[in-house]
PASEFI-31484 format. One record per atom (N, C-alpha, C, CB): residue number from 1; z, x, y; atom name. Coordinates in Angstrom, 1 decimal, decimal comma. Glycine has a CB too. Example, Ala and Ser with C-alpha at 12.3 -4.5 7.8 and 13.67 -1.06 7.14 Angstrom:
// residues 2
1  7,8  13,2  -5,7  N
1  7,8  12,3  -4,5  CA
1  7,8  13,2  -3,3  C
1  9,0  11,3  -4,5  CB
2  7,1  12,8  -2,2  N
2  7,1  13,7  -1,1  CA
2  7,9  12,9  0,0  C
2  5,7  14,1  -0,6  CB
// end
This chain:
// residues 179
1  49,5  33,6  -67,4  N
1  48,5  32,5  -67,5  CA
1  48,4  31,9  -66,1  C
1  49,0  31,5  -68,5  CB
2  49,6  31,7  -65,4  N
2  49,5  31,1  -64,1  CA
2  48,8  32,0  -63,1  C
2  51,0  30,9  -63,5  CB
3  48,9  33,3  -63,2  N
3  48,2  34,3  -62,4  CA
3  46,7  34,1  -62,6  C
3  48,6  35,7  -62,6  CB
4  46,2  33,9  -63,8  N
4  44,8  33,8  -64,1  CA
4  44,3  32,5  -63,5  C
4  44,6  33,8  -65,6  CB
5  45,0  31,4  -63,6  N
5  44,6  30,1  -63,0  CA
5  44,5  30,2  -61,5  C
5  45,6  29,0  -63,4  CB
6  45,5  30,9  -60,9  N
6  45,5  31,0  -59,4  CA
6  44,4  31,9  -59,0  C
6  46,9  31,6  -58,9  CB
7  44,1  33,0  -59,7  N
7  43,0  33,9  -59,3  CA
7  41,7  33,2  -59,6  C
7  43,1  35,2  -60,2  CB
8  41,6  32,4  -60,6  N
8  40,4  31,7  -60,9  CA
8  40,1  30,6  -59,9  C
8  40,5  31,0  -62,3  CB
9  41,2  29,9  -59,4  N
9  41,1  28,9  -58,4  CA
9  40,6  29,5  -57,1  C
9  42,4  28,2  -58,2  CB
10  41,2  30,6  -56,7  N
10  40,9  31,3  -55,5  CA
10  39,4  31,8  -55,6  C
10  41,8  32,6  -55,3  CB
11  38,9  32,2  -56,7  N
11  37,6  32,7  -56,9  CA
11  36,6  31,5  -56,7  C
11  37,3  33,3  -58,2  CB
12  36,9  30,3  -57,3  N
12  36,1  29,1  -57,2  CA
12  36,1  28,7  -55,7  C
12  36,7  28,0  -58,1  CB
13  37,2  28,6  -55,1  N
13  37,3  28,2  -53,7  CA
13  36,4  29,2  -52,8  C
13  38,7  28,2  -53,2  CB
14  36,6  30,5  -53,1  N
14  35,8  31,5  -52,3  CA
14  34,3  31,3  -52,5  C
14  36,2  32,9  -52,7  CB
15  33,9  31,1  -53,7  N
15  32,5  30,9  -54,1  CA
15  32,0  29,6  -53,4  C
15  32,2  30,9  -55,6  CB
16  32,8  28,6  -53,4  N
16  32,4  27,3  -52,8  CA
16  32,2  27,5  -51,3  C
16  33,5  26,3  -53,1  CB
17  33,2  28,2  -50,7  N
17  33,1  28,4  -49,2  CA
17  31,8  29,2  -48,9  C
17  34,3  29,2  -48,7  CB
18  31,6  30,3  -49,7  N
18  30,4  31,1  -49,4  CA
18  29,1  30,3  -49,6  C
18  30,3  32,3  -50,4  CB
19  29,1  29,4  -50,6  N
19  27,9  28,6  -50,8  CA
19  27,7  27,6  -49,7  C
19  28,0  27,8  -52,2  CB
20  28,8  27,0  -49,2  N
20  28,8  26,1  -48,1  CA
20  28,3  26,8  -46,8  C
20  30,2  25,5  -47,8  CB
21  28,8  28,0  -46,6  N
21  28,3  28,8  -45,4  CA
21  26,8  29,1  -45,5  C
21  29,2  30,1  -45,3  CB
22  26,4  29,5  -46,7  N
22  25,0  29,9  -46,8  CA
22  24,1  28,6  -46,6  C
22  24,7  30,4  -48,3  CB
23  24,5  27,5  -47,1  N
23  23,8  26,2  -46,9  CA
23  23,7  25,9  -45,5  C
23  24,4  25,1  -47,8  CB
24  24,9  26,0  -44,8  N
24  25,0  25,7  -43,4  CA
24  24,1  26,6  -42,5  C
24  26,4  25,8  -42,9  CB
25  24,1  27,9  -42,8  N
25  23,3  28,8  -42,0  CA
25  21,8  28,5  -42,3  C
25  23,6  30,3  -42,4  CB
26  21,4  28,3  -43,6  N
26  20,1  28,0  -43,9  CA
26  19,6  26,7  -43,3  C
26  19,9  27,9  -45,5  CB
27  20,5  25,7  -43,3  N
27  20,1  24,4  -42,6  CA
27  19,9  24,6  -41,1  C
27  21,2  23,4  -42,9  CB
28  20,8  25,4  -40,5  N
28  20,7  25,6  -39,0  CA
28  19,4  26,4  -38,7  C
28  21,9  26,5  -38,5  CB
29  19,0  27,3  -39,6  N
29  17,7  28,0  -39,4  CA
29  16,5  27,1  -39,5  C
29  17,6  29,2  -40,4  CB
30  16,6  26,2  -40,5  N
30  15,5  25,2  -40,7  CA
30  15,4  24,3  -39,5  C
30  15,7  24,4  -42,0  CB
31  16,6  23,8  -39,0  N
31  16,5  22,9  -37,8  CA
31  15,9  23,7  -36,6  C
31  18,0  22,5  -37,4  CB
32  16,3  24,9  -36,4  N
32  15,7  25,7  -35,3  CA
32  14,2  25,9  -35,5  C
32  16,4  27,1  -35,2  CB
33  13,7  26,2  -36,7  N
33  12,3  26,3  -37,0  CA
33  11,6  24,9  -36,7  C
33  12,0  26,7  -38,4  CB
34  12,2  23,8  -37,1  N
34  11,7  22,5  -36,8  CA
34  11,6  22,2  -35,3  C
34  12,5  21,4  -37,5  CB
35  12,6  22,6  -34,6  N
35  12,6  22,4  -33,1  CA
35  11,5  23,2  -32,5  C
35  14,0  22,7  -32,5  CB
36  11,4  24,5  -33,0  N
36  10,4  25,3  -32,4  CA
36  9,0  24,7  -32,7  C
36  10,5  26,7  -33,0  CB
37  8,7  24,2  -33,9  N
37  7,5  23,6  -34,2  CA
37  7,2  22,4  -33,3  C
37  7,4  23,2  -35,7  CB
38  8,2  21,6  -33,1  N
38  8,0  20,4  -32,3  CA
38  7,7  20,8  -30,8  C
38  9,2  19,5  -32,3  CB
39  8,3  21,8  -30,3  N
39  8,1  22,2  -28,9  CA
39  6,9  23,1  -28,7  C
39  9,4  22,9  -28,4  CB
40  6,2  23,5  -29,8  N
40  5,0  24,4  -29,6  CA
40  3,9  23,7  -28,9  C
40  4,6  24,9  -31,0  CB
41  3,6  24,1  -27,7  N
41  2,6  23,4  -26,9  CA
41  1,2  24,1  -27,0  C
41  3,0  23,3  -25,5  CB
42  1,1  25,0  -27,9  N
42  -0,2  25,7  -28,1  CA
42  -1,3  24,8  -28,7  C
42  -0,1  27,0  -28,9  CB
43  -0,9  23,9  -29,5  N
43  -1,9  23,0  -30,1  CA
43  -1,9  21,6  -29,3  C
43  -1,6  22,7  -31,6  CB
44  -2,6  21,6  -28,2  N
44  -2,6  20,4  -27,4  CA
44  -3,9  19,6  -27,4  C
44  -2,3  20,7  -25,9  CB
45  -4,8  20,0  -28,3  N
45  -6,0  19,2  -28,5  CA
45  -5,5  17,9  -29,2  C
45  -7,0  19,9  -29,5  CB
46  -5,9  16,8  -28,6  N
46  -5,5  15,5  -29,0  CA
46  -4,5  14,8  -28,0  C
46  -4,8  15,6  -30,4  CB
47  -4,2  15,5  -27,0  N
47  -3,4  14,9  -25,9  CA
47  -4,4  14,3  -24,9  C
47  -2,4  15,9  -25,3  CB
48  -4,3  13,0  -24,7  N
48  -5,3  12,4  -23,9  CA
48  -4,7  11,6  -22,7  C
48  -6,2  11,5  -24,7  CB
49  -5,5  11,4  -21,7  N
49  -5,1  10,6  -20,5  CA
49  -6,2  9,6  -20,3  C
49  -4,9  11,5  -19,2  CB
50  -5,7  8,4  -19,9  N
50  -6,6  7,2  -19,6  CA
50  -6,2  6,6  -18,3  C
50  -6,6  6,2  -20,8  CB
51  -7,1  6,3  -17,5  N
51  -6,8  5,7  -16,2  CA
51  -7,7  4,4  -16,1  C
51  -7,1  6,6  -15,0  CB
52  -7,0  3,3  -15,9  N
52  -7,7  2,0  -15,8  CA
52  -7,3  1,3  -14,4  C
52  -7,3  1,0  -17,0  CB
53  -8,1  0,4  -14,0  N
53  -7,9  -0,3  -12,7  CA
53  -8,1  -1,7  -12,9  C
53  -8,7  0,3  -11,5  CB
54  -7,3  -2,5  -12,2  N
54  -7,5  -4,0  -12,2  CA
54  -7,3  -4,5  -10,8  C
54  -6,4  -4,7  -13,1  CB
55  -8,4  -5,2  -10,4  N
55  -8,3  -5,9  -9,0  CA
55  -7,6  -7,2  -9,2  C
55  -9,8  -6,1  -8,5  CB
56  -6,4  -7,3  -8,5  N
56  -5,6  -8,5  -8,7  CA
56  -6,2  -9,7  -8,1  C
56  -4,2  -8,2  -8,0  CB
57  -7,1  -9,6  -7,2  N
57  -7,8  -10,7  -6,5  CA
57  -8,8  -11,3  -7,5  C
57  -8,5  -10,3  -5,2  CB
58  -9,6  -10,5  -8,1  N
58  -10,7  -10,9  -9,0  CA
58  -10,3  -11,0  -10,4  C
58  -11,9  -10,1  -8,8  CB
59  -9,2  -10,3  -10,8  N
59  -8,7  -10,2  -12,2  CA
59  -9,7  -9,4  -13,1  C
59  -8,5  -11,6  -12,8  CB
60  -10,5  -8,6  -12,5  N
60  -11,4  -7,8  -13,2  CA
60  -10,7  -6,4  -13,5  C
60  -12,8  -7,6  -12,5  CB
61  -10,8  -6,0  -14,7  N
61  -10,2  -4,7  -15,1  CA
61  -11,3  -3,8  -15,7  C
61  -9,0  -4,9  -16,1  CB
62  -11,2  -2,5  -15,5  N
62  -12,2  -1,6  -16,0  CA
62  -11,6  -0,2  -16,1  C
62  -13,5  -1,6  -15,1  CB
63  -12,3  0,6  -16,9  N
63  -11,9  2,0  -16,9  CA
63  -12,8  2,8  -15,8  C
63  -12,1  2,7  -18,3  CB
64  -13,8  2,1  -15,3  N
64  -14,6  2,6  -14,2  CA
64  -14,9  4,1  -14,2  C
64  -14,0  2,3  -12,9  CB
65  -15,3  4,6  -15,4  N
65  -15,5  6,0  -15,6  CA
65  -16,7  6,6  -14,8  C
65  -15,7  6,4  -17,0  CB
66  -17,6  5,7  -14,4  N
66  -18,8  6,2  -13,7  CA
66  -19,0  5,4  -12,4  C
66  -20,1  6,1  -14,6  CB
67  -19,8  5,9  -11,5  N
67  -20,1  5,1  -10,3  CA
67  -20,7  3,8  -10,6  C
67  -21,0  6,0  -9,4  CB
68  -21,5  3,7  -11,7  N
68  -22,2  2,5  -12,0  CA
68  -21,2  1,4  -12,6  C
68  -23,3  2,8  -13,1  CB
69  -20,1  1,9  -13,1  N
69  -19,1  0,9  -13,6  CA
69  -17,9  0,8  -12,7  C
69  -18,6  1,3  -15,0  CB
70  -18,1  1,2  -11,4  N
70  -17,0  1,2  -10,4  CA
70  -16,5  -0,3  -10,2  C
70  -17,5  1,7  -9,1  CB
71  -15,2  -0,3  -10,0  N
71  -14,5  -1,6  -9,7  CA
71  -14,8  -2,0  -8,3  C
71  -13,0  -1,5  -10,0  CB
72  -15,3  -3,2  -8,1  N
72  -15,6  -3,7  -6,7  CA
72  -14,3  -4,1  -6,0  C
72  -16,6  -4,9  -6,7  CB
73  -14,1  -3,6  -4,8  N
73  -12,9  -3,9  -4,0  CA
73  -13,3  -4,1  -2,6  C
73  -11,8  -2,8  -4,2  CB
74  -12,3  -4,7  -1,8  N
74  -12,5  -4,9  -0,4  CA
74  -11,2  -4,5  0,3  C
74  -12,9  -6,3  0,0  CB
75  -11,2  -4,3  1,6  N
75  -10,0  -4,1  2,3  CA
75  -9,0  -5,2  2,1  C
75  -10,3  -3,9  3,8  CB
76  -7,8  -4,8  1,8  N
76  -6,7  -5,8  1,6  CA
76  -6,5  -6,1  0,1  C
76  -7,0  -7,0  2,3  CB
77  -7,5  -5,8  -0,7  N
77  -7,3  -6,0  -2,2  CA
77  -6,1  -5,2  -2,7  C
77  -8,6  -5,7  -2,9  CB
78  -5,5  -5,7  -3,7  N
78  -4,4  -5,0  -4,4  CA
78  -5,0  -4,6  -5,8  C
78  -3,1  -5,9  -4,6  CB
79  -4,8  -3,3  -6,1  N
79  -5,3  -2,8  -7,3  CA
79  -4,2  -2,2  -8,1  C
79  -6,5  -1,7  -7,1  CB
80  -4,1  -2,6  -9,4  N
80  -3,1  -2,0  -10,3  CA
80  -3,8  -1,0  -11,2  C
80  -2,4  -3,1  -11,2  CB
81  -3,3  0,3  -11,1  N
81  -3,8  1,4  -11,9  CA
81  -2,8  1,6  -13,0  C
81  -4,0  2,7  -11,0  CB
82  -3,3  1,7  -14,2  N
82  -2,5  2,1  -15,4  CA
82  -2,9  3,5  -15,8  C
82  -2,7  1,0  -16,5  CB
83  -1,9  4,4  -15,8  N
83  -2,0  5,7  -16,3  CA
83  -1,4  5,8  -17,6  C
83  -1,4  6,8  -15,2  CB
84  -2,1  6,2  -18,7  N
84  -1,6  6,3  -20,0  CA
84  -1,8  7,7  -20,6  C
84  -2,3  5,2  -20,9  CB
85  -0,8  8,2  -21,2  N
85  -0,9  9,5  -21,9  CA
85  -0,6  9,2  -23,4  C
85  0,1  10,6  -21,3  CB
86  -1,6  9,6  -24,2  N
86  -1,5  9,4  -25,7  CA
86  -1,5  10,8  -26,4  C
86  -2,7  8,5  -26,2  CB
87  -0,5  10,9  -27,3  N
87  -0,3  12,1  -28,1  CA
87  -0,8  11,9  -29,5  C
87  1,2  12,6  -28,1  CB
88  -2,0  12,5  -29,8  N
88  -2,5  12,5  -31,2  CA
88  -2,6  14,0  -31,7  C
88  -3,9  11,9  -31,2  CB
89  -1,7  14,8  -31,3  N
89  -1,8  16,3  -31,7  CA
89  -1,2  16,6  -33,1  C
89  -1,1  17,1  -30,6  CB
90  -0,3  15,7  -33,6  N
90  0,4  16,0  -34,8  CA
90  1,8  16,5  -34,6  C
90  -0,4  17,0  -35,6  CB
91  2,1  16,9  -33,4  N
91  3,5  17,4  -33,0  CA
91  3,9  16,8  -31,7  C
91  3,5  19,0  -33,0  CB
92  5,2  17,0  -31,5  N
92  5,7  16,6  -30,1  CA
92  5,3  17,6  -29,1  C
92  7,3  16,5  -30,2  CB
93  4,9  17,1  -28,0  N
93  4,5  18,0  -26,9  CA
93  5,5  17,8  -25,7  C
93  3,0  17,6  -26,4  CB
94  5,9  19,0  -25,2  N
94  6,9  19,0  -24,1  CA
94  6,3  19,3  -22,8  C
94  8,0  20,0  -24,4  CB
95  7,0  19,0  -21,7  N
95  6,6  19,4  -20,3  CA
95  5,3  18,8  -19,9  C
95  6,6  20,9  -20,2  CB
96  5,1  17,5  -20,2  N
96  3,9  16,8  -19,8  CA
96  4,1  16,2  -18,5  C
96  3,6  15,7  -20,9  CB
97  3,0  16,3  -17,6  N
97  3,1  15,7  -16,3  CA
97  1,7  15,2  -16,0  C
97  3,6  16,7  -15,3  CB
98  1,6  14,3  -15,0  N
98  0,3  13,8  -14,5  CA
98  0,3  14,1  -12,9  C
98  0,1  12,3  -14,8  CB
99  -0,7  14,8  -12,5  N
99  -0,9  15,0  -11,0  CA
99  -1,8  13,9  -10,6  C
99  -1,4  16,4  -10,7  CB
100  -1,4  13,1  -9,7  N
100  -2,1  11,9  -9,3  CA
100  -1,9  11,6  -7,8  C
100  -1,8  10,7  -10,2  CB
101  -2,9  11,7  -7,1  N
101  -2,9  11,3  -5,7  CA
101  -4,0  10,3  -5,4  C
101  -3,0  12,5  -4,7  CB
102  -3,6  9,2  -4,8  N
102  -4,6  8,1  -4,5  CA
102  -5,5  8,7  -3,5  C
102  -3,9  6,8  -4,0  CB
103  -6,8  8,3  -3,5  N
103  -7,8  8,8  -2,5  CA
103  -7,4  8,2  -1,1  C
103  -9,2  8,5  -2,9  CB
104  -7,9  8,9  -0,1  N
104  -7,7  8,3  1,2  CA
104  -8,3  6,9  1,3  C
104  -8,4  9,3  2,3  CB
105  -7,6  6,0  1,9  N
105  -8,0  4,6  2,0  CA
105  -7,2  3,7  1,1  C
105  -9,4  4,5  1,6  CB
106  -6,4  4,3  0,2  N
106  -5,5  3,6  -0,7  CA
106  -4,0  4,1  -0,5  C
106  -5,9  3,7  -2,2  CB
107  -3,1  3,1  -0,5  N
107  -1,7  3,5  -0,5  CA
107  -0,9  2,6  -1,5  C
107  -1,1  3,3  1,0  CB
108  0,2  3,1  -1,9  N
108  1,0  2,3  -2,8  CA
108  1,7  1,2  -2,1  C
108  2,1  3,2  -3,5  CB
109  1,9  0,1  -2,8  N
109  2,5  -1,1  -2,1  CA
109  3,9  -0,9  -1,8  C
109  2,3  -2,3  -3,1  CB
110  4,6  -0,1  -2,7  N
110  6,1  0,0  -2,5  CA
110  6,5  1,0  -1,4  C
110  6,7  0,4  -3,8  CB
111  5,8  2,1  -1,4  N
111  6,2  3,2  -0,4  CA
111  5,2  3,6  0,6  C
111  6,6  4,4  -1,2  CB
112  4,0  3,0  0,5  N
112  2,9  3,3  1,5  CA
112  2,5  4,7  1,4  C
112  3,3  2,9  2,9  CB
113  2,7  5,4  0,3  N
113  2,3  6,8  0,1  CA
113  1,1  6,8  -0,8  C
113  3,5  7,6  -0,6  CB
114  0,5  8,0  -0,9  N
114  -0,6  8,3  -1,7  CA
114  -0,3  9,1  -3,0  C
114  -1,8  8,9  -1,0  CB
115  0,8  9,9  -2,9  N
115  1,2  10,7  -4,0  CA
115  2,0  9,9  -5,1  C
115  2,2  11,9  -3,5  CB
116  1,4  9,8  -6,3  N
116  2,0  9,0  -7,4  CA
116  2,0  9,8  -8,7  C
116  1,1  7,7  -7,5  CB
117  2,3  11,1  -8,6  N
117  2,4  11,9  -9,8  CA
117  3,6  11,5  -10,6  C
117  2,5  13,4  -9,4  CB
118  3,6  11,9  -11,9  N
118  4,7  11,5  -12,8  CA
118  5,0  12,6  -13,8  C
118  4,3  10,2  -13,6  CB
119  6,3  12,9  -14,1  N
119  6,7  13,8  -15,1  CA
119  7,2  13,0  -16,3  C
119  7,8  14,8  -14,6  CB
120  6,5  13,2  -17,5  N
120  6,9  12,5  -18,7  CA
120  7,9  13,3  -19,5  C
120  5,7  12,2  -19,5  CB
121  7,9  14,6  -19,4  N
121  8,8  15,4  -20,3  CA
121  8,1  15,5  -21,7  C
121  10,2  14,8  -20,5  CB
122  8,7  15,0  -22,7  N
122  8,2  15,1  -24,1  CA
122  7,6  13,8  -24,5  C
122  9,3  15,6  -25,0  CB
123  6,5  13,9  -25,3  N
123  6,0  12,7  -26,0  CA
123  5,7  13,1  -27,5  C
123  4,6  12,2  -25,3  CB
124  6,3  12,3  -28,4  N
124  6,2  12,6  -29,8  CA
124  4,8  12,2  -30,3  C
124  7,3  11,8  -30,6  CB
125  4,4  12,8  -31,4  N
125  3,1  12,5  -32,0  CA
125  3,0  11,0  -32,3  C
125  2,9  13,3  -33,4  CB
126  1,8  10,5  -32,0  N
126  1,5  9,1  -32,3  CA
126  2,1  8,2  -31,2  C
126  2,0  8,7  -33,6  CB
127  2,7  8,7  -30,2  N
127  3,3  7,8  -29,2  CA
127  2,5  7,9  -27,9  C
127  4,8  8,3  -28,9  CB
128  2,7  6,9  -27,0  N
128  2,0  7,0  -25,7  CA
128  3,1  6,6  -24,7  C
128  0,8  6,0  -25,7  CB
129  2,9  7,1  -23,5  N
129  3,7  6,7  -22,3  CA
129  2,7  6,3  -21,2  C
129  4,6  7,9  -21,9  CB
130  3,2  5,4  -20,4  N
130  2,3  4,9  -19,3  CA
130  3,2  4,5  -18,1  C
130  1,4  3,7  -19,8  CB
131  2,5  4,5  -17,0  N
131  3,1  3,9  -15,8  CA
131  2,1  3,2  -14,9  C
131  3,8  5,0  -15,0  CB
132  2,5  2,3  -14,1  N
132  1,7  1,5  -13,2  CA
132  1,8  2,0  -11,8  C
132  2,0  0,0  -13,4  CB
133  0,7  1,9  -11,1  N
133  0,7  2,2  -9,7  CA
133  0,0  1,0  -9,0  C
133  0,0  3,5  -9,3  CB
134  0,7  0,3  -8,1  N
134  0,1  -0,8  -7,4  CA
134  -0,2  -0,4  -6,0  C
134  1,1  -2,1  -7,4  CB
135  -1,5  -0,4  -5,7  N
135  -2,0  0,1  -4,4  CA
135  -2,8  -1,0  -3,7  C
135  -2,9  1,3  -4,6  CB
136  -2,9  -0,7  -2,4  N
136  -3,6  -1,6  -1,5  CA
136  -4,8  -0,9  -0,9  C
136  -2,7  -2,3  -0,4  CB
137  -5,9  -1,5  -0,8  N
137  -7,1  -0,9  -0,2  CA
137  -6,9  -1,1  1,3  C
137  -8,4  -1,6  -0,7  CB
138  -6,9  0,0  2,0  N
138  -6,8  0,0  3,5  CA
138  -8,1  0,4  4,2  C
138  -5,7  1,0  4,0  CB
139  -9,0  0,9  3,4  N
139  -10,3  1,4  3,9  CA
139  -11,3  0,3  4,2  C
139  -10,9  2,5  2,9  CB
140  -12,1  0,4  5,2  N
140  -13,2  -0,5  5,4  CA
140  -14,5  0,3  5,4  C
140  -13,1  -1,2  6,8  CB
141  -15,6  -0,3  5,2  N
141  -16,8  0,4  5,2  CA
141  -17,5  0,3  3,8  C
141  -16,7  1,9  5,5  CB
142  -18,5  1,1  3,6  N
142  -19,3  1,1  2,4  CA
142  -19,2  2,5  1,8  C
142  -20,8  0,7  2,7  CB
143  -18,4  2,6  0,8  N
143  -18,3  4,0  0,1  CA
143  -17,7  3,7  -1,3  C
143  -17,3  4,8  1,0  CB
144  -17,9  4,8  -2,1  N
144  -17,4  4,8  -3,5  CA
144  -16,2  5,8  -3,5  C
144  -18,5  5,1  -4,6  CB
145  -15,0  5,3  -3,9  N
145  -13,9  6,2  -3,9  CA
145  -13,6  6,6  -5,4  C
145  -12,6  5,4  -3,4  CB
146  -13,4  7,9  -5,6  N
146  -13,0  8,4  -6,9  CA
146  -11,5  8,6  -6,9  C
146  -13,8  9,8  -7,2  CB
147  -10,9  7,9  -7,9  N
147  -9,5  7,9  -8,1  CA
147  -9,2  8,7  -9,4  C
147  -8,9  6,5  -8,1  CB
148  -8,6  9,9  -9,2  N
148  -8,5  10,9  -10,4  CA
148  -7,0  11,2  -10,7  C
148  -9,3  12,1  -10,1  CB
149  -6,7  11,2  -12,0  N
149  -5,4  11,6  -12,5  CA
149  -5,7  12,8  -13,4  C
149  -4,7  10,4  -13,3  CB
150  -4,8  13,8  -13,2  N
150  -5,0  15,1  -14,0  CA
150  -3,8  15,3  -14,9  C
150  -5,1  16,3  -13,0  CB
151  -4,0  15,5  -16,2  N
151  -3,0  15,7  -17,2  CA
151  -2,7  17,2  -17,3  C
151  -3,4  15,1  -18,6  CB
152  -1,4  17,5  -17,3  N
152  -1,0  18,9  -17,4  CA
152  0,2  19,0  -18,5  C
152  -0,5  19,5  -16,0  CB
153  0,2  20,2  -19,1  N
153  1,3  20,6  -20,0  CA
153  1,7  22,0  -19,5  C
153  0,9  20,6  -21,5  CB
154  3,0  22,2  -19,2  N
154  3,4  23,5  -18,7  CA
154  2,6  23,9  -17,5  C
154  3,4  24,6  -19,8  CB
155  2,2  23,0  -16,6  N
155  1,4  23,2  -15,4  CA
155  0,0  23,7  -15,7  C
155  2,1  24,2  -14,5  CB
156  -0,4  23,6  -17,0  N
156  -1,8  24,0  -17,3  CA
156  -2,6  22,7  -17,5  C
156  -1,8  24,8  -18,7  CB
157  -3,8  22,6  -16,8  N
157  -4,6  21,4  -16,9  CA
157  -5,2  21,2  -18,3  C
157  -5,8  21,5  -15,8  CB
158  -4,9  20,0  -18,8  N
158  -5,4  19,7  -20,2  CA
158  -6,6  18,7  -20,1  C
158  -4,2  19,1  -21,0  CB
159  -6,6  17,8  -19,2  N
159  -7,6  16,9  -19,1  CA
159  -7,5  16,0  -17,8  C
159  -7,6  15,9  -20,3  CB
160  -8,4  15,2  -17,6  N
160  -8,4  14,3  -16,5  CA
160  -9,2  13,0  -16,7  C
160  -8,9  15,0  -15,2  CB
161  -8,9  12,0  -16,0  N
161  -9,7  10,8  -16,1  CA
161  -9,8  10,2  -14,6  C
161  -9,1  9,7  -17,0  CB
162  -10,9  9,5  -14,4  N
162  -11,2  8,9  -13,1  CA
162  -11,5  7,5  -13,2  C
162  -12,3  9,7  -12,4  CB
163  -11,2  6,8  -12,1  N
163  -11,7  5,4  -12,0  CA
163  -12,4  5,4  -10,6  C
163  -10,5  4,3  -12,0  CB
164  -13,6  4,8  -10,6  N
164  -14,3  4,7  -9,3  CA
164  -14,2  3,3  -8,8  C
164  -15,8  5,0  -9,5  CB
165  -14,0  3,3  -7,4  N
165  -13,9  2,0  -6,7  CA
165  -15,0  1,9  -5,8  C
165  -12,5  1,9  -6,0  CB
166  -15,7  0,7  -5,9  N
166  -16,9  0,4  -5,0  CA
166  -16,4  -0,4  -3,8  C
166  -18,0  -0,3  -5,8  CB
167  -16,3  0,2  -2,7  N
167  -15,8  -0,5  -1,5  CA
167  -16,9  -1,0  -0,6  C
167  -14,9  0,5  -0,7  CB
168  -17,3  -2,3  -0,8  N
168  -18,2  -2,9  0,1  CA
168  -19,7  -2,6  -0,1  C
168  -17,9  -2,7  1,4  CB
169  -20,1  -1,9  -1,2  N
169  -21,5  -1,6  -1,3  CA
169  -22,2  -2,6  -2,2  C
169  -21,6  -0,2  -1,9  CB
170  -23,3  -3,0  -1,8  N
170  -24,1  -4,0  -2,6  CA
170  -24,8  -3,2  -3,8  C
170  -25,2  -4,7  -1,8  CB
171  -25,3  -2,0  -3,4  N
171  -26,0  -1,2  -4,4  CA
171  -25,4  0,2  -4,4  C
171  -27,6  -1,1  -4,0  CB
172  -25,3  0,8  -5,6  N
172  -24,6  2,1  -5,7  CA
172  -25,6  3,2  -5,7  C
172  -23,8  2,1  -7,0  CB
173  -26,9  2,9  -5,5  N
173  -27,9  4,0  -5,5  CA
173  -27,8  4,7  -4,1  C
173  -29,3  3,5  -5,8  CB
174  -27,9  6,0  -4,1  N
174  -28,0  6,9  -2,9  CA
174  -26,7  6,7  -2,1  C
174  -29,2  6,5  -2,1  CB
175  -25,6  6,7  -2,7  N
175  -24,3  6,7  -1,9  CA
175  -23,5  7,9  -2,2  C
175  -23,5  5,4  -2,4  CB
176  -22,6  8,2  -1,3  N
176  -21,7  9,3  -1,5  CA
176  -20,4  8,9  -2,1  C
176  -21,5  10,1  -0,2  CB
177  -19,8  9,8  -2,8  N
177  -18,5  9,5  -3,4  CA
177  -17,4  10,4  -2,8  C
177  -18,5  9,8  -5,0  CB
178  -16,3  9,8  -2,5  N
178  -15,2  10,6  -1,9  CA
178  -14,0  10,5  -2,8  C
178  -14,9  10,1  -0,4  CB
179  -13,4  11,6  -3,0  N
179  -12,1  11,6  -3,8  CA
179  -10,9  12,0  -3,0  C
179  -12,3  12,5  -5,0  CB
// end
């Protein structure tokens, strides 16, 4: 009788261990599938970039998507650019970056540089990330400057947005644009 109880106990323990191992392996596979789905960057429709500008002197803010809606600026003005990346894809997107160089005539206030690119890494669905660039207008004259930010995933261009700056022009007709 004792042998039967011991054998029965060993069998129950063995079956329990096997069931635990199967559940653990199955759970690990599901986690791996879930991670793979989150990191799948093939469905990137819905990943968007927005660029806005605010003249700190006049307190006017705009998305300035066209030359006609360009933000009016003058030499010495400080402009705050907001670069926003919004993920509406349904999944987490990895390896997100923004290539962004200020046009000639603008420099950052902190480093006096024009290169202001940013690596975000991952952004979950429904989330947004942003950063600010504070620049000073160093250019004089009459010209429209195109300020462009390019959104990339795995170094592949996904989208872009621009803000136009009107430097000293009274009328925007028949002018050239420099980026």
